N, C-alpha and C positions, 0 to 999 in steps of 0.2 A: 504494500500500500504506500502511496506517496502522500507526503504532508508538505505544507507550506512553511518554509523557514521564516521565522519572524524577524530575522536580521537582514537577509538579502532578498526575500520574496520569491525565491526559486523553489520549485517542487523538488523534494528529496525523498529517497526511499527511507522507510523506517529504519533499516539497518545502517543508514548513513547519517542518522540524526541523533541528537541527544535532547533530552528534556531538562532544561535548566530550572533550578529552584528560583523562580522569578521573584519570590518574596524576599530572597536573600540578596547578597551582594554579587552573586555570580554574574548576572547580566550586566550590572554596572561595571564590573571589572572587565568583562569581555568587550563591551562597547567602548569603554575608554581606551582599552588596548588597541582595538581596531582603529580608533581615531589617531592614536599616537603612532602606531607602527604601519598600518596599512592604508592610511590616508582616507579613512571613512569620513564622510562629511559630518560635521558636528550637529547640524540641524537635523540630519537624517537619524543620527544616533539618538538625539533627544526625542525625536518622534517615536522611534522604536521603543525607547525606555518608557515614555509616557503612555503608550498604547499596549504595553505588555499585558499578557494574560497568563495566569498560572498554567504551568506545564506545557507551554507552546514549544514545538520542536525548533531546534537550531542545528544547522548543518554541522556535522562533526568537523569538517574542514575549518570552520571558524575557530573552534577550540584548538585544533592542531596549529593553525597559523599563529595564534596568540602564544601558545606554549613555545613554539619555535623562536619567536621574537624575544620573549622574556628569557628563555634559556640562553640565547645568544648574548643578551645584555649581561646576564649573570656571569657567563664565561669571559666576556670582554673585561669585566671588572675583576677578573682573577679569582672568582669564587667558584664553588662546585656545588652540585646537589648533595644534600645530606642523604645518607642511606641507612636503612635498618632492615633487619630480617623480619618478615611477616611470618611468625611462627605457625599460624593457622594454615597458611597456604604454602609455606616452605619456600618462599621466594624473597629475593632482595627487592625492596621498594625504594625508589628515589623520590624525594620530596624537597620542597624549598622551605627553609626556616625563615622567619622574619629577618634574621641577621644576614641571610644570603642575598637579600634583595638590595641592590645598590640604591643609595639615596636619590641619585638623579632619576632613576626609574620611578620611584615612589612619587617624586615631585611631578614628573611628567604625567603620570596617571592621575594623581590628585587634581592637577590642573584641568585635565580632560574631563574628569568626573564633575568638577565644578561647572564646566561649560554645559553639561547636559543636566544640570540641576539635581544631581544625586547627592544625597547626604548619607554616607554609609561608612561603616568600619571595614577596613580592608584586611582580608585574610587571603594570602596568596598561597594556593596549593596547586601545583602543576602535576 
């Protein structure tokens, strides 16, 4: 089944979409990241944020794009992902701690969030 991505307006297969927690900060961080890194129009990001509906699908590629950009910024700052063993699954899991996120990245994302009128606490988990 195909669903309409609330970020780009394209139809996407269910298997290629994620449903973001619209009530949380996920979409605010995603949209501000797309403004900063991918040149998404601020007015369009603001419209998407204001018209969001709970559990609307978002293309998986938007999440991948944001993760790649944030990961690149972290690496350029000489930082690395933190890792731990997920004992229940028996796999190593990489994640980003607050201390891993460069200050210039937080500033850029906070500025973009301010432009789309989002007031939220930021928790970066990639």
